[in-house]
N, CA, C and O atoms as a printed pandas DataFrame, in Angstrom:
     atom_number atom_name residue_name chain_id  residue_number  x_coord  y_coord  z_coord
0              1         N          MET        A               1   -0.399    4.617  -14.257
1              2        CA          MET        A               1    0.766    3.845  -14.351
2              3         C          MET        A               1   -0.064    2.167  -13.301
3              4         O          MET        A               1    0.355    1.024  -13.483
4              5         N          LYS        A               2   -1.183    2.508  -12.340
5              6        CA          LYS        A               2   -1.625    1.621  -11.914
6              7         C          LYS        A               2   -2.757    0.656  -12.701
7              8         O          LYS        A               2   -3.010   -0.504  -12.378
8              9         N          ALA        A               3   -3.368    1.387  -13.789
9             10        CA          ALA        A               3   -4.269    1.051  -14.495
10            11         C          ALA        A               3   -3.497   -0.121  -15.840
11            12         O          ALA        A               3   -4.142   -0.979  -16.442
12            13         N          ILE        A               4   -1.779    0.219  -16.065
13            14        CA          ILE        A               4   -1.241   -0.778  -16.830
14            15         C          ILE        A               4   -0.975   -2.092  -15.918
15            16         O          ILE        A               4   -1.322   -3.200  -16.328
16            17         N          GLU        A               5   -0.314   -1.910  -14.602
17            18        CA          GLU        A               5   -0.310   -3.006  -13.424
18            19         C          GLU        A               5   -1.230   -3.733  -13.487
19            20         O          GLU        A               5   -0.923   -4.862  -13.872
20            21         N          GLN        A               6   -2.641   -3.520  -13.191
21            22        CA          GLN        A               6   -3.796   -4.206  -13.162
22            23         C          GLN        A               6   -4.027   -4.735  -14.249
23            24         O          GLN        A               6   -4.848   -5.638  -14.082
24            25         N          GLY        A               7   -3.610   -4.600  -15.670
25            26        CA          GLY        A               7   -4.351   -4.939  -16.452
26            27         C          GLY        A               7   -5.302   -4.340  -17.155
27            28         O          GLY        A               7   -5.500   -4.857  -18.255
28            29         N          GLN        A               8   -6.034   -3.312  -16.856
29            30        CA          GLN        A               8   -7.208   -2.405  -17.224
30            31         C          GLN        A               8   -6.924   -1.641  -18.321
31            32         O          GLN        A               8   -7.895   -1.163  -18.908
32            33         N          GLU        A               9   -5.576   -1.354  -18.838
33            34        CA          GLU        A               9   -5.470   -0.700  -20.356
34            35         C          GLU        A               9   -4.176   -1.470  -20.449
35            36         O          GLU        A               9   -3.481   -2.030  -19.601
36            37         N          ARG        A              10   -4.086   -1.328  -21.655
37            38        CA          ARG        A              10   -2.893   -2.078  -22.633
38            39         C          ARG        A              10   -1.265   -0.882  -22.777
39            40         O          ARG        A              10   -0.043   -1.029  -22.832
40            41         N          GLU        A              11   -2.067    0.024  -22.781
41            42        CA          GLU        A              11   -0.982    1.293  -23.562
42            43         C          GLU        A              11   -1.616    2.994  -22.677
43            44         O          GLU        A              11   -2.688    3.574  -22.507
44            45         N          ILE        A              12   -0.828    3.103  -22.492
45            46        CA          ILE        A              12   -0.943    5.290  -22.205
46            47         C          ILE        A              12   -0.237    5.919  -22.941
47            48         O          ILE        A              12    0.802    5.347  -23.272
48            49         N          ILE        A              13   -0.439    7.059  -23.395
49            50        CA          ILE        A              13   -0.014    7.471  -24.787
50            51         C          ILE        A              13    0.599    8.880  -23.987
51            52         O          ILE        A              13   -0.126    9.251  -23.063
52            53         N          ILE        A              14    1.545    9.512  -24.167
53            54        CA          ILE        A              14    1.570   10.641  -23.092
54            55         C          ILE        A              14    2.164   11.947  -24.452
55            56         O          ILE        A              14    3.272   11.933  -24.990
56            57         N          ALA        A              15    0.913   13.068  -24.747
57            58        CA          ALA        A              15    1.276   13.625  -25.418
58            59         C          ALA        A              15    1.504   15.009  -24.987
59            60         O          ALA        A              15    0.884   15.217  -23.944
60            61         N          ARG        A              16    2.198   16.095  -25.419
61            62        CA          ARG        A              16    1.987   17.252  -25.128
62            63         C          ARG        A              16    2.124   18.479  -26.478
63            64         O          ARG        A              16    3.047   18.553  -27.289
64            65         N          GLY        A              17    1.223   19.129  -26.416
65            66        CA          GLY        A              17    0.989   20.295  -27.340
66            67         C          GLY        A              17    0.333   19.236  -28.284
67            68         O          GLY        A              17    1.174   19.086  -29.170
68            69         N          GLY        A              18   -0.676   18.466  -28.542
69            70        CA          GLY        A              18   -0.971   17.473  -29.563
70            71         C          GLY        A              18   -0.832   16.555  -29.900
71            72         O          GLY        A              18   -1.604   15.650  -30.215
72            73         N          ARG        A              19    0.984   16.735  -29.865
73            74        CA          ARG        A              19    1.679   15.541  -30.779
74            75         C          ARG        A              19    1.744   14.434  -29.484
75            76         O          ARG        A              19    1.602   14.764  -28.307
76            77         N          PHE        A              20    1.962   13.202  -29.914
77            78        CA          PHE        A              20    2.817   12.156  -29.052
78            79         C          PHE        A              20    4.212   12.261  -28.441
79            80         O          PHE        A              20    5.057   12.888  -29.080
80            81         N          MET        A              21    4.463   11.842  -27.546
81            82        CA          MET        A              21    5.663   12.267  -27.010
82            83         C          MET        A              21    5.927   10.737  -26.435
83            84         O          MET        A              21    7.116   10.495  -26.644
84            85         N          ALA        A              22    5.373    9.761  -25.879
85            86        CA          ALA        A              22    6.197    8.424  -25.482
86            87         C          ALA        A              22    5.075    7.534  -25.277
87            88         O          ALA        A              22    4.032    8.100  -24.948
88            89         N          LYS        A              23    5.040    6.224  -25.399
89            90        CA          LYS        A              23    3.562    5.283  -24.984
90            91         C          LYS        A              23    4.066    4.542  -24.162
91            92         O          LYS        A              23    5.177    4.103  -24.456
92            93         N          LEU        A              24    3.521    4.172  -22.986
93            94        CA          LEU        A              24    3.518    3.337  -21.845
94            95         C          LEU        A              24    3.464    1.940  -22.126
95            96         O          LEU        A              24    2.614    2.132  -22.996
96            97         N          VAL        A              25    3.615    0.742  -22.157
97            98        CA          VAL        A              25    2.991   -0.439  -21.886
98            99         C          VAL        A              25    3.576   -1.225  -21.513
99           100         O          VAL        A              25    4.791   -1.125  -21.678
100          101         N          PRO        A              26    3.044   -2.414  -20.818
101          102        CA          PRO        A              26    3.746   -3.575  -20.049
102          103         C          PRO        A              26    4.604   -4.421  -20.435
103          104         O          PRO        A              26    4.680   -4.917  -21.559
104          105         N          LEU        A              27    5.515   -4.688  -19.212
105          106        CA          LEU        A              27    6.517   -5.421  -19.849
106          107         C          LEU        A              27    6.383   -7.082  -20.057
107          108         O          LEU        A              27    5.750   -7.569  -19.119
108          109         N          GLU        A              28    6.752   -7.928  -20.899
109          110        CA          GLU        A              28    6.350   -9.226  -20.763
110          111         C          GLU        A              28    6.459   -9.519  -19.950
111          112         O          GLU        A              28    5.542   -9.593  -19.132
112          113         N          ASN        A              29    8.006   -9.944  -19.673
113          114        CA          ASN        A              29    8.445  -10.643  -18.448
114          115         C          ASN        A              29    9.139   -9.585  -17.779
115          116         O          ASN        A              29   10.328   -9.467  -18.073
116          117         N          PRO        A              30    8.665   -8.805  -16.958
117          118        CA          PRO        A              30    9.324   -8.047  -15.766
118          119         C          PRO        A              30   10.646   -9.125  -14.933
119          120         O          PRO        A              30   10.524  -10.084  -14.170
120          121         N          PRO        A              31   11.893   -8.423  -15.511
121          122        CA          PRO        A              31   12.740   -8.450  -14.928
122          123         C          PRO        A              31   12.652   -8.884  -13.478
123          124         O          PRO        A              31   11.791   -8.366  -12.766
124          125         N          ALA        A              32   13.724  -10.068  -12.844
125          126        CA          ALA        A              32   13.632  -10.693  -11.813
126          127         C          ALA        A              32   15.043   -9.975  -11.563
127          128         O          ALA        A              32   16.043  -10.090  -12.273
128          129         N          GLY        A              33   14.836   -8.842   -9.839
129          130        CA          GLY        A              33   15.706   -8.305   -9.703
130          131         C          GLY        A              33   16.227   -8.725   -8.274
131          132         O          GLY        A              33   15.451   -9.574   -7.837
132          133         N          MET        A              34   17.118   -8.493   -7.484
133          134        CA          MET        A              34   17.691   -9.047   -6.555
134          135         C          MET        A              34   16.816   -8.585   -5.532
135          136         O          MET        A              34   16.362   -7.442   -5.496
136          137         N          ARG        A              35   16.574   -9.510   -4.673
137          138        CA          ARG        A              35   15.804   -9.218   -3.061
138          139         C          ARG        A              35   16.338   -9.068   -1.964
139          140         O          ARG        A              35   17.105   -9.968   -1.620
140          141         N          ILE        A              36   16.197   -8.257   -1.311
141          142        CA          ILE        A              36   16.767   -8.178    0.271
142          143         C          ILE        A              36   16.920   -9.133    0.686
143          144         O          ILE        A              36   16.089   -9.932    0.253
144          145         N          GLY        A              37   17.761   -9.645    1.527
145          146        CA          GLY        A              37   18.070  -10.781    2.576
146          147         C          GLY        A              37   18.351  -11.924    1.672
147          148         O          GLY        A              37   18.162  -12.933    2.352
148          149         N          VAL        A              38   18.692  -12.244    0.529
149          150        CA          VAL        A              38   18.697  -13.204   -0.058
150          151         C          VAL        A              38   20.527  -13.941    0.472
151          152         O          VAL        A              38   20.644  -15.165    0.418
152          153         N          ALA        A              39   21.188  -13.488    0.718
153          154        CA          ALA        A              39   22.515  -13.666    1.601
154          155         C          ALA        A              39   21.889  -14.446    3.193
155          156         O          ALA        A              39   22.618  -15.164    3.878
156          157         N          LYS        A              40   20.455  -14.131    3.559
157          158        CA          LYS        A              40   20.304  -14.317    5.081
158          159         C          LYS        A              40   20.617  -15.838    5.183
159          160         O          LYS        A              40   20.255  -16.814    4.526
160          161         N          GLY        A              41   21.653  -15.616    6.556
161          162        CA          GLY        A              41   22.041  -17.104    6.698
162          163         C          GLY        A              41   23.272  -17.900    6.245
163          164         O          GLY        A              41   23.727  -18.954    6.690
164          165         N          ALA        A              42   23.752  -16.996    5.092
165          166        CA          ALA        A              42   24.951  -17.569    4.353
166          167         C          ALA        A              42   26.185  -17.275    5.006
167          168         O          ALA        A              42   27.057  -18.130    4.854
168          169         N          PHE        A              43   26.483  -16.248    5.716
169          170        CA          PHE        A              43   27.602  -16.887    6.904
170          171         C          PHE        A              43   27.243  -15.939    7.906
171          172         O          PHE        A              43   26.387  -15.060    7.802
172          173         N          GLU        A              44   27.983  -16.197    8.901
173          174        CA          GLU        A              44   27.853  -15.557   10.301
174          175         C          GLU        A              44   28.868  -14.024   10.366
175          176         O          GLU        A              44   29.888  -13.838    9.702
176          177         N          VAL        A              45   28.203  -12.982   11.422
177          178        CA          VAL        A              45   28.550  -11.888   11.186
178          179         C          VAL        A              45   29.441  -12.396   12.971
179          180         O          VAL        A              45   28.991  -12.932   13.984
180          181         N          PRO        A              46   30.882  -11.858   12.576
181          182        CA          PRO        A              46   31.679  -12.155   13.757
182          183         C          PRO        A              46   31.322  -10.986   14.929
183          184         O          PRO        A              46   30.868   -9.893   14.590
184          185         N          ASP        A              47   31.565  -11.318   16.280
185          186        CA          ASP        A              47   31.315  -10.287   17.245
186          187         C          ASP        A              47   32.762   -9.513   17.029
187          188         O          ASP        A              47   32.580   -8.538   17.759
188          189         N          SER        A              48   33.903   -9.372   16.551
189          190        CA          SER        A              48   34.502   -8.128   16.311
190          191         C          SER        A              48   34.569   -7.530   15.275
191          192         O          SER        A              48   35.620   -7.239   14.705
192          193         N          ILE        A              49   32.987   -7.163   14.743
193          194        CA          ILE        A              49   32.690   -6.539   13.454
194          195         C          ILE        A              49   32.966   -5.465   13.400
195          196         O          ILE        A              49   33.117   -5.010   12.267
196          197         N          ASP        A              50   33.158   -4.577   14.535
197          198        CA          ASP        A              50   33.481   -2.883   14.697
198          199         C          ASP        A              50   34.786   -2.772   15.160
199          200         O          ASP        A              50   35.151   -1.653   15.520
200          201         N          THR        A              51   35.721   -3.888   15.239
201          202        CA          THR        A              51   37.045   -3.253   15.752
202          203         C          THR        A              51   37.911   -2.526   14.851
203          204         O          THR        A              51   38.880   -2.006   15.405
204          205         N          HIS        A              52   37.812   -2.362   13.624
205          206        CA          HIS        A              52   38.360   -1.592   12.741
206          207         C          HIS        A              52   37.836   -0.467   11.994
207          208         O          HIS        A              52   38.202    0.071   10.950
208          209         N          ASN        A              53   36.584   -0.184   13.053
209          210        CA          ASN        A              53   35.735    0.894   12.268
210          211         C          ASN        A              53   36.718    2.540   12.222
211          212         O          ASN        A              53   36.500    3.378   11.348
212          213         N          LYS        A              54   37.631    2.709   13.179
213          214        CA          LYS        A              54   38.296    3.904   13.172
214          215         C          LYS        A              54   39.237    4.064   12.008
215          216         O          LYS        A              54   39.341    5.095   11.343
216          217         N          GLU        A              55   39.945    2.898   11.813
217          218        CA          GLU        A              55   40.921    2.946   10.803
218          219         C          GLU        A              55   40.262    2.926    9.236
219          220         O          GLU        A              55   40.682    3.493    8.228
220          221         N          ILE        A              56   38.899    1.931    9.439
221          222        CA          ILE        A              56   38.297    2.492    7.981
222          223         C          ILE        A              56   37.597    3.666    7.668
223          224         O          ILE        A              56   37.151    3.889    6.542
224          225         N          ALA        A              57   37.473    4.523    8.747
225          226        CA          ALA        A              57   36.904    5.676    8.468
226          227         C          ALA        A              57   37.876    6.612    7.939
227          228         O          ALA        A              57   37.505    7.452    7.120
228          229         N          LYS        A              58   39.228    6.547    8.368
229          230        CA          LYS        A              58   40.362    7.557    8.428
230          231         C          LYS        A              58   40.473    7.144    7.066
231          232         O          LYS        A              58   40.713    8.162    6.416
232          233         N          LEU        A              59   40.401    5.880    6.114
233          234        CA          LEU        A              59   40.471    5.500    5.167
234          235         C          LEU        A              59   39.929    6.820    3.750
235          236         O          LEU        A              59   40.394    7.381    2.758
236          237         N          PHE        A              60   38.822    6.746    4.465
237          238        CA          PHE        A              60   37.557    7.392    3.484
238          239         C          PHE        A              60   37.521    9.152    3.829
239          240         O          PHE        A              60   37.125    9.838    2.887
240          241         N          VAL        A              61   37.881    9.833    5.013
241          242        CA          VAL        A              61   38.090   10.513    5.493
242          243         C          VAL        A              61   38.910   11.300    5.618
243          244         O          VAL        A              61   38.771   12.521    5.680
244          245         N          GLY        A              62   40.474   10.287    5.704
245          246        CA          GLY        A              62   41.596   11.204    6.214
246          247         C          GLY        A              62   42.051   11.120    7.066
247          248         O          GLY        A              62   41.341   10.822    8.027
248          249         N          GLU        A              63   43.504   11.319    7.289
249          250        CA          GLU        A              63   44.043   11.466    9.285
250          251         C          GLU        A              63   43.776   12.957    9.846
251          252         O          GLU        A              63   44.048   13.172   11.027
252          253         N          ALA        A              64   43.138   14.224    8.866
253          254        CA          ALA        A              64   42.944   15.331    9.734
254          255         C          ALA        A              64   41.389   14.870   10.074
255          256         O          ALA        A              64   40.945   15.678   10.890
256          257         N          ASN        A              65   40.752   14.222    9.861
257          258        CA          ASN        A              65   39.536   14.495   10.537
258          259         C          ASN        A              65   39.475   13.679   11.483
259          260         O          ASN        A              65   38.304   13.585   11.850
260          261         N          SER        A              66   40.426   12.779   12.300
261          262        CA          SER        A              66   40.176   11.850   13.278
262          263         C          SER        A              66   40.164   12.428   14.581
263          264         O          SER        A              66   39.953   11.722   15.568
């Protein structure tokens, strides 16, 4: 795959038992994905963020595990 990424190869053929199974080619325009940290500075985390942790845990695991 590194050869495709670096433009050294235009395609890679994958074969099994002498039969072509797949062809790996580079995308024309790779899709733009979400980046980690895109919301940085968009909101403030309150000091009381952990206030309701036990209540939220009960919603996930139920009363028996509290």
